[in-house]
C-alpha angles and dihedrals in degrees: 000000000000118000115243115243092205102053100023117131092207106106092212092055092049093047100044095035089223138115112250094249088063096053115124137191089257089054090053093051092048091051092048094050097043097043099045094243107180103183140036123210124199113203123190134171115244132203091276088061094246130119118258124199138218117183130205128193111216115228102157142010088246092058090048091052089049093052094048094043102044106021114206144272123263135179105258094189089069095042097046105018092163095069110008119074129205093246094071104011107133115122133174120232112207122191120241103218092204089066096055117136140158111260101247098205104039117112088205113063103261134180114210132200136185110232138207126219125246128183131231091278094054094254125130112271101260096216099040107124091224092054091046087058090050090053092047091053091049093050092048093055094044091053099041107020087230136102131245122227131180147171135192136229102215112205123186141153122243114207126199142139112308121245132202094215122096097354123179131208119276114274093008100105099113109139090339118166133220136300085037090050113050104202104051093114092049090051091049092052090048090053091048093053093043089052091049087054091055101268114148101220123191097188147309133228144157113270135216099276120092130139143139125239131172093348094311129111118221115201123180118219135181133206115192124197134210121257112265141146107320094238092050090048090055091050092049093051096051091047090047093054090049093049093047091052094046095048092047090054089053090049093049091244131126124230130193131187088188112144094232132010102181140344122282094022129104113272123219120247135186099221112194121210116201135195132181117214137181125239090280093053095253115151111251096192097083136056119181092347095308134103105260139204094276092059091043092050090053089047090053087057092051091049092050094049099033098110093046093047089067087071087071102030104037105038109160134048094260089065087073093054086067100043095074129118123275095021099100087257121112125250104160123070103239142102139220148161118282089340117140094189095068133079098239115035128191101213124218108287132209093248100130118123103213120075105251094186092055091046092056098035109047094194091062117089116226111259127198107227137162104237096173091097087084095059113117138167116234125217105203111186105074121097141185093288090071124116091232096210094049093044092054091043088053092050091050090052091047091052091047090050088057088064092047101045125087120247095015095154093047090050092049090052091049093055097043118111131181101192137074098266092200093069117103094238091062095056093113089053092052090049090055093054128085112248132225117250116279096209144016087259092060090043090056090051091052091049090050090050094051100031094118090067092057095039091051115111089015094280098133115020123219094254091055094051089045091052093049092049090049093049092050094046090050089073089066089205101145091132098029097131093052091045094056090047088061096038114028090179089068090066092051089050094050094044088055091048094052097031094118097039122155 
């Protein structure tokens, strides 16, 4: 989806009258000079999945030109300690002008950019997650002739002092309004600042999870984005998490994207919706109002790679406290229509023939309109521990594999279910389905088994897959679920350790 230049909340879009993809270095210099910008910030995502920052004070046009033209050096061994060593660690960080935004919390007027990594020879850093996503996108289009789009549903808990006024029942917070929900204004300000930074937000709301513990109220929220180019989707999600955390700190609140906080309460996911489009941006998932063979082929890829995709989307042991039956989180590898018990859900589409708006609003004339552009397919197991760039790169590779594998449509048909698989009467069906990993250790085994899919077309290299497997195995969590049954305090300890994951 292209951002409107007329209604955009991004000050750069409004000032330059351009979409971000058209921003140039000259545009950046013009904006800095005419808006009295005093600092430049480079932001880049490190191996821990979080944004790092390098700040520059502007003292001349020449220095601004130098920063924007050449980027700067950073110590790669501290940014990617898993695969860069101190003996040859220098990297360049180069700004991507399309990501420019006004720093929403800086007292000094500051222009911020997301950056990409380059090595000493001026080549993209092969194992940078952002570059791996770029390679995945390129390989998908080369194989299919189509383009991959995505968006995320970002779930998180806000934590503040508990109140006795306007309380609601435990785990009944879905779409609740103030004053029964306490952090609606905070969420609205988060959305406003994300939009000003270029995020294309669909909506925000309170989620199911709410409970009190030790004098604190925990309220689950969600911000959902609009479908867009998959690389833009990744950038928007990492900036959104950074903004939410910064604003929470200013409010004196705590925020966690942790997959699971405690037993019996809703966990937080990072559901990813995908869409495949042609060169004109037309949705290729639907034909005559129904899900077509292109969508089912991509779904077959997701089904085939499901277990190994947890290596990118569920990256610490607490992820597997969430992926348990009867918790609105998937465990079986299957898909279905409008079914929240499955791994891949086909959400309710806008495929009705009558004009609902005109039916409800008599002054509106019925309009024939193709609403199938909105149809997506939702991958439901990832969570806030994910390295967002690697997760989306993995999904792109999985979809591409669907078009490369034999018998994709037959496999999609085999893994389709049309019932709630958590109901007792469907026990035999569940036992016939493959299951998602139950630990980081099992996730690593799945990635090793399917590594050729991700290494194909040079997207992930062998060393990167080896490093991810090594990191997952290092948790030694093969029996984590049994261990926390015997020792519940272990879960509390691990939640605290990974509270600020991602």
